C-alpha positions as a Markdown table, in Angstrom:
| # | Residue | x | y | z |
|---|---|---|---|---|
| 1 | Unk | 122.1 | 60.0 | 93.1 |
| 2 | Unk | 119.0 | 60.4 | 95.3 |
| 3 | Unk | 118.9 | 62.9 | 98.2 |
| 4 | Unk | 117.6 | 61.4 | 101.4 |
| 5 | Unk | 115.3 | 63.7 | 103.3 |
| 6 | Unk | 114.9 | 63.3 | 107.0 |
| 7 | Unk | 111.6 | 63.7 | 108.9 |
| 8 | Unk | 112.8 | 67.0 | 110.3 |
| 9 | Unk | 113.6 | 68.3 | 106.8 |
| 10 | Unk | 110.2 | 67.3 | 105.7 |
| 11 | Unk | 108.6 | 69.1 | 108.6 |
| 12 | Unk | 110.5 | 72.3 | 107.8 |
| 13 | Unk | 109.5 | 72.0 | 104.1 |
| 14 | Unk | 105.9 | 71.6 | 105.1 |
| 15 | Unk | 106.1 | 74.5 | 107.4 |
| 16 | Unk | 107.7 | 76.7 | 104.7 |
| 17 | Unk | 105.0 | 76.0 | 102.2 |
| 18 | Unk | 102.3 | 76.3 | 104.9 |
| 19 | Unk | 103.7 | 79.8 | 105.6 |
| 20 | Unk | 103.6 | 80.7 | 101.9 |
| 21 | Unk | 100.0 | 79.4 | 101.5 |
| 22 | Unk | 98.8 | 81.1 | 104.7 |
| 23 | Unk | 100.3 | 84.4 | 103.6 |
| 24 | Unk | 98.7 | 84.0 | 100.2 |
| 25 | Unk | 95.3 | 83.4 | 101.7 |
| 26 | Unk | 95.8 | 86.3 | 104.2 |
| 27 | Unk | 96.7 | 88.7 | 101.3 |
| 28 | Unk | 93.7 | 87.5 | 99.3 |
| 29 | Unk | 91.4 | 88.2 | 102.2 |
| 30 | Unk | 92.9 | 91.7 | 102.7 |
| 31 | Unk | 92.5 | 92.4 | 98.9 |
| 32 | Unk | 88.8 | 91.4 | 99.2 |
| 33 | Unk | 88.3 | 93.6 | 102.2 |
| 34 | Unk | 89.8 | 96.6 | 100.3 |
| 35 | Unk | 87.6 | 96.0 | 97.3 |
| 36 | Unk | 86.8 | 99.7 | 96.9 |
| 37 | Unk | 90.4 | 100.9 | 97.2 |
| 38 | Unk | 92.4 | 99.7 | 94.1 |
| 39 | Unk | 95.6 | 101.6 | 95.0 |
| 40 | Unk | 95.8 | 99.8 | 98.4 |
| 41 | Unk | 95.0 | 96.5 | 96.7 |
| 42 | Unk | 97.8 | 97.0 | 94.3 |
| 43 | Unk | 100.1 | 97.9 | 97.2 |
| 44 | Unk | 99.1 | 94.6 | 98.8 |
| 45 | Unk | 99.9 | 92.7 | 95.7 |
| 46 | Unk | 103.3 | 94.4 | 95.4 |
| 47 | Unk | 104.0 | 93.6 | 99.1 |
| 48 | Unk | 103.0 | 89.9 | 98.4 |
| 49 | Unk | 105.3 | 89.8 | 95.4 |
| 50 | Unk | 108.2 | 91.0 | 97.4 |
| 51 | Unk | 107.3 | 88.5 | 100.2 |
| 52 | Unk | 107.2 | 85.7 | 97.6 |
| 53 | Unk | 110.6 | 86.5 | 96.2 |
| 54 | Unk | 112.0 | 86.8 | 99.8 |
| 55 | Unk | 110.4 | 83.5 | 100.7 |
| 56 | Unk | 111.9 | 81.8 | 97.6 |
| 57 | Unk | 115.4 | 83.2 | 98.4 |
| 58 | Unk | 115.3 | 81.9 | 102.0 |
| 59 | Unk | 113.8 | 78.6 | 100.9 |
| 60 | Unk | 116.5 | 77.9 | 98.3 |
| 61 | Unk | 119.4 | 79.1 | 100.5 |
| 62 | Unk | 118.3 | 76.7 | 103.2 |
| 63 | Unk | 117.9 | 74.0 | 100.6 |
| 64 | Unk | 121.4 | 74.9 | 99.2 |
| 65 | Unk | 119.9 | 75.2 | 95.7 |
| 66 | Unk | 120.1 | 79.0 | 95.4 |
| 67 | Unk | 121.4 | 80.5 | 92.2 |
| 68 | Unk | 121.0 | 83.9 | 90.6 |
| 69 | Unk | 118.9 | 82.3 | 87.9 |
| 70 | Unk | 116.4 | 81.1 | 90.5 |
| 71 | Unk | 116.2 | 84.6 | 91.9 |
| 72 | Unk | 115.6 | 86.0 | 88.5 |
| 73 | Unk | 112.9 | 83.4 | 87.8 |
| 74 | Unk | 111.0 | 84.3 | 91.0 |
| 75 | Unk | 111.3 | 88.0 | 90.2 |
| 76 | Unk | 110.0 | 87.3 | 86.7 |
| 77 | Unk | 107.0 | 85.3 | 88.1 |
| 78 | Unk | 106.2 | 88.0 | 90.7 |
| 79 | Unk | 106.4 | 90.7 | 88.0 |
| 80 | Unk | 104.2 | 88.8 | 85.5 |
| 81 | Unk | 101.6 | 88.2 | 88.2 |
| 82 | Unk | 101.6 | 91.9 | 89.1 |
| 83 | Unk | 101.2 | 93.0 | 85.5 |
| 84 | Unk | 98.4 | 90.5 | 84.9 |
| 85 | Unk | 96.6 | 91.4 | 88.1 |
| 86 | Unk | 96.9 | 95.1 | 87.2 |
| 87 | Unk | 95.4 | 94.5 | 83.8 |
| 88 | Unk | 92.6 | 92.2 | 84.9 |
| 89 | Unk | 91.6 | 93.6 | 88.3 |
| 90 | Unk | 92.5 | 97.3 | 88.0 |
| 91 | Unk | 91.6 | 98.5 | 84.5 |
C-alpha cells in the first residue's frame, strides 16, 4: 500500500530537513571558530547530538512512525558520532 504525500506534507518534510542541515552547518561553523577550545567544542558536539535526537523524535512523532527502537537508534548514532569525534578531533 503506497502512502500518498500531499504538497503541504512535502513542504514540511523539506523544512524539517532544512532545519537539521542548517543546524548542522551552524554547529560546524561554531566548532571551527572555537578551534583552540576543545572542551567547548565537545560541549557543542554534545549539544548537537541532543538536538539531533530531539529532532528525530519530533520528526517521527509527526510522521506517526515513532517507536522506542527508533529513539534508541538515534541515540546510538549520536553516541557513536560523539565517541568518534572525541577520538579523532580531541586526542
